[in-house]
MIDORO-680157 format. One line per 10 residues: number of its first residue (from 1); their letters; for each residue x, y, z of C-alpha. Coordinates in nm, 3 decimals. Each point is the difference from the previous one (the first is absolute). Example, Ala and Ser with C-alpha at 12.3 -4.5 7.8 and 13.67 -1.06 7.14 Angstrom:
<torvexs>
1) AS) 1.230/-0.450/0.780 ~ 0.137/0.344/-0.066
</torvexs>
This chain:
<torvexs>
1) MIRRLFWLIL) 0.000/0.000/0.000 ~ 0.282/0.241/0.084 ~ 0.174/-0.081/-0.332 ~ -0.317/0.090/-0.193 ~ -0.029/0.328/0.185 ~ 0.366/0.074/-0.076 ~ -0.049/-0.063/-0.372 ~ -0.321/0.201/-0.004 ~ 0.170/0.300/0.160 ~ 0.304/-0.035/-0.225
11) GAALGISGYR) -0.219/-0.019/-0.311 ~ -0.200/0.305/0.106 ~ 0.317/0.199/0.069 ~ 0.157/-0.097/-0.334 ~ -0.323/0.071/-0.184 ~ -0.036/0.346/0.152 ~ 0.362/0.092/-0.058 ~ -0.012/-0.133/-0.357 ~ -0.318/0.195/-0.071 ~ 0.158/0.320/0.128
21) RVTAAARAIM) 0.312/-0.049/-0.211 ~ -0.199/-0.072/-0.316 ~ -0.223/0.301/0.064 ~ 0.302/0.226/0.054 ~ 0.161/-0.128/-0.321 ~ -0.321/0.054/-0.197 ~ -0.028/0.357/0.128 ~ 0.361/0.068/-0.099 ~ -0.062/-0.128/-0.352 ~ -0.341/0.162/-0.050
31) PAPRAREVAR) -0.049/0.316/0.205 ~ -0.348/0.073/0.133 ~ -0.225/0.217/-0.217 ~ 0.023/0.368/0.065 ~ -0.280/0.190/0.170 ~ -0.082/0.189/-0.320 ~ -0.056/-0.323/-0.192 ~ -0.216/-0.138/0.279 ~ -0.206/0.320/0.005 ~ -0.040/-0.014/-0.378
41) FAGDVREGMD) -0.116/-0.360/0.023 ~ -0.250/0.089/0.273 ~ -0.133/0.283/-0.217 ~ -0.045/-0.239/-0.293 ~ -0.188/-0.243/0.224 ~ -0.230/0.277/0.126 ~ -0.066/0.117/-0.355 ~ -0.083/-0.353/-0.108 ~ -0.235/-0.043/0.295 ~ -0.177/0.326/-0.091
51) IYRQRQLEAS) -0.043/-0.115/-0.360 ~ -0.134/-0.336/0.116 ~ -0.241/0.164/0.246 ~ -0.126/0.239/-0.269 ~ -0.061/-0.286/-0.245 ~ -0.188/-0.197/0.265 ~ -0.224/0.299/0.072 ~ -0.068/0.055/-0.370 ~ -0.083/-0.368/-0.048 ~ -0.250/-0.004/0.287
61) RPALEGRTDH) -0.187/0.322/-0.093 ~ -0.195/-0.121/-0.307 ~ -0.134/-0.296/0.196 ~ -0.125/0.229/0.278 ~ -0.149/0.275/-0.222 ~ -0.255/-0.216/-0.183 ~ -0.114/-0.188/0.307 ~ -0.330/0.070/0.174 ~ -0.129/-0.137/0.325 ~ -0.352/-0.063/-0.128
71) EEDGR) 0.035/-0.145/-0.349 ~ -0.354/-0.130/-0.025 ~ -0.166/0.344/0.035 ~ 0.278/0.199/-0.175 ~ 0.106/0.225/0.288
</torvexs>
């Protein structure tokens, strides 16, 4: 039981240290995106969401305009 615990702790420690080294190497090779690029991307996403929302509103309007609550008596 103690041997299993030893190997579990050793594996966790090696895994964490390996992950940190790989992450550091990846950041050195590919630097993180700059704040301006992130802001531009966020602006593009907002614009796309606005376009989508506008299209959804336009698609739902014709169905609501011709509808009446009392179809049998024409009101």
